[in-house]
VOGU-3710 file (C-alpha; in Angstrom, 3 decimals, decimal comma):
1> mpyfdaasaa> 65,130/101,018/147,596  66,192/98,220/145,184  66,194/94,810/146,851  68,869/92,489/145,448  68,810/89,607/147,965  66,117/87,306/146,575  68,289/84,245/147,230  67,773/84,871/150,954  64,068/85,666/150,738  62,094/86,713/147,689
11> plhpvarqal> 59,469/89,461/148,006  55,942/88,118/148,439  54,479/87,386/145,011  51,160/89,192/144,269  49,471/85,830/143,701  50,698/84,633/147,090  49,221/87,714/148,740  45,848/87,204/147,057  45,753/83,499/147,888  46,803/84,121/151,477
21> laaldegwad> 44,044/86,668/152,099  41,410/84,452/150,486  42,528/81,393/152,450  42,340/83,309/155,722  38,590/83,515/155,162  38,045/80,053/153,705  40,775/77,887/155,215  40,760/78,590/158,932  39,063/75,349/160,010  40,663/71,991/160,834
31> parlyregrr> 41,015/70,024/157,563  40,855/66,779/159,546  37,232/67,419/160,594  34,174/66,162/158,727  31,827/69,126/159,093  31,347/71,707/156,339  34,135/74,106/157,335  36,577/71,215/157,785  35,680/69,759/154,371  36,225/73,166/152,769
41> arllldaare> 39,649/73,410/154,409  40,488/69,874/153,272  39,643/70,763/149,672  41,999/73,739/149,841  44,783/71,604/151,345  44,354/68,856/148,743  44,364/71,380/145,898  47,529/72,993/147,242  49,226/69,613/147,537  48,299/68,671/143,981
51> aaaeavgcrp> 49,605/71,970/142,619  52,864/71,705/144,547  53,356/68,050/143,570  52,864/68,900/139,908  55,549/71,583/140,173  57,941/69,242/141,994  57,308/66,318/139,650  56,013/63,809/142,159  52,714/62,289/143,247  50,528/64,257/145,671
61> delvftpsgt> 50,763/61,467/148,248  54,566/61,728/148,104  54,615/65,358/149,221  54,053/66,918/152,632  54,174/70,499/153,899  56,568/71,353/156,724  57,008/74,468/158,918  60,151/75,517/156,977  62,676/74,406/154,408  65,164/73,649/157,172
71> ravhaavsga> 62,644/71,374/158,885  62,088/69,646/155,542  65,825/69,014/155,196  66,196/67,770/158,760  63,171/65,483/158,428  64,477/64,143/155,125  67,946/63,377/156,465  66,842/61,825/159,748  64,046/59,810/158,139  66,216/58,490/155,303
81> lagrrrvgrh> 69,100/57,557/157,596  66,731/55,802/159,999  65,000/53,985/157,153  68,320/52,566/155,956  69,972/52,005/159,338  70,643/48,336/158,483  72,813/49,488/155,575  74,828/51,916/157,697  75,030/55,562/158,698  77,465/56,889/156,121
91> avvsavehss> 76,361/59,986/154,205  77,854/61,646/151,137  77,424/65,400/150,673  79,005/68,084/148,561  81,316/70,551/150,290  79,041/73,444/149,278  75,738/72,182/150,682  73,551/74,531/152,697  74,382/74,547/156,396  71,025/72,887/157,191
101> vlhaveggpv> 72,192/69,776/155,320  75,680/69,793/156,815  74,284/70,156/160,339  71,734/67,399/159,758  74,353/64,780/158,844  76,622/65,598/161,796  77,235/62,779/164,234  77,773/60,018/161,708  80,443/59,163/159,155  80,308/61,757/156,365
111> tevgvdrtgl> 82,259/62,148/153,143  82,389/65,652/151,687  82,940/65,747/147,942  84,910/68,771/146,802  84,065/71,178/144,012  86,107/73,006/141,392  86,828/76,737/141,404  83,384/77,441/139,896  81,585/75,521/142,648  80,720/72,572/140,397
121> vdaaafaeal> 80,646/68,973/141,641  82,095/66,262/139,417  79,438/63,550/139,072  82,009/60,763/138,766  83,848/61,925/141,891  80,550/62,101/143,768  79,721/58,518/142,742  83,174/57,309/143,800  82,467/58,536/147,337  79,522/56,116/147,696
131> redtalaclq> 80,281/53,072/149,856  78,556/49,850/150,813  77,463/51,451/154,081  76,244/54,683/152,465  72,694/55,304/153,641  72,109/58,690/151,987  73,596/61,087/149,452  72,796/64,824/149,448  73,347/67,318/146,642  71,809/70,748/146,174
141> sanhevgtvq> 70,297/71,531/142,776  71,849/75,016/142,752  74,158/76,782/145,154  72,689/79,434/147,417  75,777/81,675/147,440  77,203/81,605/143,913  74,313/80,191/141,872  76,189/77,248/140,322  73,776/74,559/139,070  74,810/70,995/139,888
151> piaevaercr> 74,544/67,908/137,592  71,633/66,450/139,527  70,276/64,173/136,789  73,637/62,451/136,262  74,345/62,154/139,990  70,843/60,792/140,610  71,346/58,106/137,957  74,656/57,090/139,516  73,120/56,989/142,993  70,228/54,855/141,755
161> aagvpllvda> 72,682/52,439/140,125  74,462/52,168/143,486  71,191/51,712/145,382  71,661/54,919/147,400  68,811/57,442/147,787  69,620/61,004/146,776  68,245/63,986/148,703  68,087/67,170/146,640  67,960/70,562/148,352  65,999/72,433/145,677
171> aqslgwgpve> 65,362/75,597/147,660  67,092/77,908/145,167  65,997/76,272/141,925  62,429/74,996/142,340  60,856/78,296/141,325  62,713/78,104/138,004  61,758/74,549/137,071  61,502/70,932/138,210  64,539/68,934/139,282  65,334/66,320/136,655
181> gpwsllaasa> 66,505/62,778/137,288  65,552/59,849/139,558  66,106/61,604/142,878  64,569/60,000/145,971  63,915/62,920/148,323  63,534/66,651/147,753  63,267/69,640/150,084  62,381/73,251/149,317  61,224/76,463/150,982  58,383/78,738/149,854
191> hkwggpsgvg> 59,983/82,052/150,758  62,674/81,429/148,137  60,185/81,712/145,248  57,907/84,448/146,593  55,653/82,421/148,843  55,146/83,199/152,529  57,778/82,257/155,074  57,132/79,292/157,328  56,264/76,758/154,607  58,577/74,001/153,409
201> llavrkgtrf> 58,090/71,091/151,036  59,297/67,537/151,575  58,869/64,963/148,817  59,700/61,300/149,413  59,219/59,168/146,320  57,615/55,755/146,588  60,096/52,963/147,158  62,394/55,103/149,302  62,957/53,608/152,743  61,902/56,302/155,188
211> apqgptdere> 61,231/56,213/158,925  60,012/59,550/160,396  61,840/60,458/163,585  60,504/62,188/166,684  56,904/62,477/167,853  54,369/62,025/165,063  50,636/62,350/164,586  48,114/61,664/161,847  48,830/64,857/159,901  51,048/65,072/156,799
221> sgrapgfenl> 51,612/61,319/156,723  53,297/61,551/160,119  56,245/63,403/158,570  55,341/66,921/159,732  53,200/66,754/162,862  51,017/69,611/163,989  48,172/71,726/162,657  48,867/72,843/159,078  49,253/76,575/158,426  46,670/76,234/155,687
231> pavvaaaasl> 46,518/79,861/154,461  50,309/79,941/154,079  50,327/76,517/152,399  47,698/77,650/149,891  49,655/80,825/149,168  52,891/78,858/148,755  51,371/76,487/146,206  49,613/79,280/144,309  52,782/81,375/144,071  54,862/78,372/142,958
241> ravraeavae> 52,439/77,773/140,105  52,491/81,483/139,242  56,293/81,846/139,125  56,583/78,665/137,083  54,235/80,129/134,488  56,571/83,132/134,187  59,851/81,251/134,644  61,066/80,861/131,058  60,580/84,492/130,072  61,748/85,859/133,422
251> aarlsalvdr> 64,845/83,639/133,446  65,903/84,960/130,041  65,330/88,556/131,108  67,128/88,320/134,454  69,970/86,277/132,981  70,708/89,140/130,591  70,865/91,536/133,547  73,188/89,186/135,436  75,412/88,893/132,358  75,601/92,688/132,391
261> irarvpelva> 76,760/92,695/136,022  79,282/89,881/135,436  80,834/91,749/132,527  80,763/95,291/133,887  81,906/94,849/137,510  85,500/93,828/136,576  85,614/96,745/134,127  84,396/99,271/136,677  86,254/98,035/139,769  89,902/96,945/139,780
271> dvevvghpsl> 91,001/93,754/141,537  87,665/91,951/141,469  87,028/88,214/141,081  83,631/87,141/139,741  82,928/83,680/141,181  80,560/80,860/140,270  80,083/79,019/136,990  79,806/81,354/133,986  77,011/79,382/132,295  75,759/76,590/134,584
281> rlpnvvtfsc> 74,115/78,958/137,032  70,829/80,333/138,249  69,534/83,127/136,027  69,320/85,711/138,809  72,473/85,249/140,936  75,930/86,764/140,543  78,681/86,855/143,164  81,967/88,724/143,149  84,744/89,509/145,627  86,797/92,698/145,902
291> lyvdgeallh> 90,396/92,802/147,095  91,303/95,141/149,957  87,707/95,502/151,101  86,053/94,743/154,430  82,886/92,860/153,503  80,822/94,248/156,368  81,852/97,824/155,610  81,067/97,297/151,937  77,562/96,034/152,694  76,919/98,905/155,087
301> eldragwsvs> 78,012/101,452/152,491  75,859/99,845/149,810  72,918/99,832/152,197  73,448/103,538/152,931  73,451/104,135/149,177  70,134/102,284/148,856  71,151/98,767/147,763  70,224/95,585/149,637  72,720/92,804/148,873  74,255/89,869/150,723
311> sgssctsstl> 77,776/88,568/151,386  79,731/85,421/152,186  82,743/87,369/153,446  84,228/86,327/156,777  84,070/89,965/157,858  80,271/89,772/157,902  80,226/86,601/160,006  80,092/86,385/163,775  82,591/83,511/163,576  85,091/85,579/161,545
321> tpshvlkamg> 85,570/82,605/159,220  84,898/82,740/155,485  81,862/81,136/153,941  82,316/77,377/153,697  81,168/77,638/150,070  83,853/80,152/149,079  86,386/78,165/151,085  85,529/74,930/149,262  85,842/76,730/145,925  89,208/78,236/146,858
331> vlsegnvrvs> 88,216/81,716/145,708  88,701/85,157/147,194  86,467/85,647/150,227  87,168/89,226/151,294  84,818/91,927/150,064  82,321/89,348/148,830  79,004/90,555/147,390  76,079/88,407/146,245  73,507/90,057/144,017  70,340/87,983/143,577
341> lpygavaddv> 67,687/89,708/141,509  64,010/89,212/142,392  61,254/88,632/139,854  60,477/91,948/138,206  63,921/93,525/138,722  64,494/96,177/136,053  67,512/97,203/133,990  67,504/100,758/135,379  68,080/99,422/138,895  70,965/97,254/137,694
351> egfletlpgv> 72,544/100,238/135,956  72,102/102,283/139,119  73,891/99,607/141,124  76,765/99,534/138,626  77,065/103,316/138,847  77,150/103,221/142,658  79,499/100,290/143,215  82,856/101,814/142,125  82,520/104,795/144,443  81,490/102,612/147,373
361> vrtvrerlga> 84,434/100,246/146,885  86,822/103,179/146,525  85,522/104,712/149,768  86,011/101,488/151,729  89,483/100,909/150,289  90,601/104,445/151,101  89,320/104,066/154,644  91,437/100,924/155,046  94,506/102,469/153,444  94,539/100,021/150,539
371> pepsarptgg> 97,142/100,450/147,768  96,259/101,946/144,424  95,222/99,402/141,749  98,032/98,456/139,398  98,452/96,408/136,267  98,895/92,650/136,501  102,656/91,982/136,586  104,487/89,276/134,677  107,939/87,777/135,000  109,951/84,858/136,308
381> ageglpelvv> 110,453/83,487/139,788  113,606/83,149/141,808  114,536/81,018/144,787  115,349/81,641/148,424  113,992/82,328/151,887  111,792/85,271/152,928  113,498/88,643/152,604  110,670/90,512/154,299  108,264/89,468/157,053  104,903/91,191/157,505
391> dslgkrcpip> 103,384/90,680/160,964  99,569/90,698/160,579  98,806/88,618/163,650  95,556/89,659/165,280  94,368/91,510/162,185  91,311/90,446/160,216  90,451/90,511/156,557  91,325/92,318/154,397  94,201/93,912/156,380  96,763/91,075/155,865
401> vielakvied> 96,312/91,276/152,088  96,460/95,076/152,105  99,732/94,982/154,050  101,115/92,401/151,610  100,191/94,584/148,636  101,909/97,599/150,179  105,275/95,880/150,589  105,534/93,450/147,668  107,619/95,937/145,653  110,023/96,373/148,558
411> vpvggivsvl> 111,645/93,021/147,711  113,526/92,309/144,488  112,032/90,232/141,695  112,270/86,630/142,854  112,243/87,698/146,492  109,764/86,322/149,019  107,468/88,140/151,412  106,269/86,155/154,422  102,893/87,251/155,815  102,196/86,117/159,378
421> sddeaarldi> 98,457/85,776/159,995  96,112/83,968/162,357  93,024/84,851/160,333  91,381/81,810/158,747  90,407/83,880/155,701  94,078/84,387/154,818  94,244/80,775/153,609  91,942/81,783/150,768  92,627/85,443/150,277  96,420/85,457/149,951
431> pawcemrgqe> 96,516/82,738/147,242  93,609/84,479/145,505  95,523/87,796/145,601  98,527/86,102/144,008  96,357/84,664/141,249  94,742/88,022/140,549  97,972/90,067/140,691  100,302/87,675/138,884  102,495/86,866/141,878  103,496/83,366/142,975
441> yagaheaprg> 101,976/81,817/146,068  104,801/79,792/147,600  102,777/77,982/150,247  101,835/78,134/153,916  104,328/77,351/156,671  103,834/76,774/160,365  105,017/79,639/162,567  105,374/80,008/166,354  102,137/81,983/166,178  99,676/81,688/163,327
451> vaywvrrls> 100,750/80,709/159,821  103,396/82,192/157,535  102,157/82,639/153,965  104,997/82,985/151,463  104,559/85,091/148,339  107,281/85,378/145,680  107,430/88,556/143,641  107,481/87,833/139,919  108,041/91,382/138,640
//
C-alpha cells in the first residue's frame, strides 16, 4: 500500500533501524555514570550530538535532545521569552506556523504576519511587525501543509538587525538541508526525516538569552530534563546524516514526481486548485483542493483504494473549521489532499495514484449530488440585490458550494445569488469557487442567522 504522508511521519530509515538495534545493546546504561557501561553510553551520546549539530549547523554544546519536536518548540518559546522578559512579552509569528508554535505563544501579546495566496511570508512585512517590546520572532523554514519554503535567511538578518531572536521550526526541512541565516533558536523532530518518534532537537546559539522554564536537572544542559532515550537519539542522528547524504539526488527525483502530480491533477480532475508556491517549496509535498468534495469522504475512498494521504479540509477536523494554514492563504479548503512522498517513492506509485484519483473524486461528487463540471464562464457584471437565496444553514462543506453551483444559472447574467451559511469554511470556499468558475464574489453580509455570501453571475 503506497504511503504518501511523509510530512506527518516518514517511514523509519534503514540506517535508523540498524543504529537503533545496535544502540539497544551498547547504549542502555546511564551516560552520566563513570563506570565502563556509562562511559560507553556517553560516547554514543556525544557522537550523536556532534552528528546532529553538524547537520543543523551549530556547535554541539548548543544542541540538546528533547522527547519530541513539540517539546522542543515549547521549550524554545518559553525559554526565549523568559530570557528576554525585561524587553517584553510580545511575539511575532507567521499566520501559517505549526499549531505547536501558535499554542506556545498564547497568553501574551502576539502579532500574526499574513501570507500571500501561495503561503509565502513577505520578509519586509515580517520585519515591520517587530516592536521595541518584541521578545521573540518565530518562522517555520517550510510549511507542513503546502510545502512553501519561507525566506528564513532574509528574515533572520532583519531580526538580528532589530535585536530580536528568531526561532525556526525546521521540522519539515531539516532532512533536506541546513537552515541558512543567523537564526537564534531551531527546533526539529526526528520522525519527520525517518528517525524514530520521540526525539526532538533544540538548538540555542551562543549569545541568545535563554532561561529554561519548569523543573530542571543536570541533563541536556537543563533544557530537557530526564533520562535520555539514548538508542532513539543515536538512531535519530544516524538517520539524519544518512538522509542528508542522499538529499540532493533524492530531492531532484522526488521534485520531478511532484511536478508530475501538480501538472496532471488539474488535467485529470475538473474544478481543482493546486495550492502552495510553484517553485519555492519542499521537493516532496504537493497539496490540492477539489470543489464539491467532502474531504473526509475523499480520504476514506483513497484509503480504500490503497492510498495513504492527508488533508487540511475542515470536513476531516473534529472542530469542523478549515485548516488555519489554508484559511490564512485564502484558498479553497474543501476536498483538500496533501501528498507528501517519502524517500524512495517510485514513479509507478505516482502514476497509480493519478489513475485512481479521478474515479475517487467522481464517486464522492456523485454521492453528494454535485453538478457536472462546466467550462469557466466569462462576461460582465450587473448591479442589484439578491434575486435568489439559498438556505444552507446547518450544512457543512462542501454542501453550500454544491447548492450554489446548482442554482447559479437560475438567475440572469448580472443577477446575485445569496448563500446563507453558518459553516466557517464557507468564508474560504465560496470566494474560491467564484475565482475558479469565473463568477464574481460580491462579499459577505450579516444575516439574522449565519452569514449571507453574495455571488454575482457573470455569464
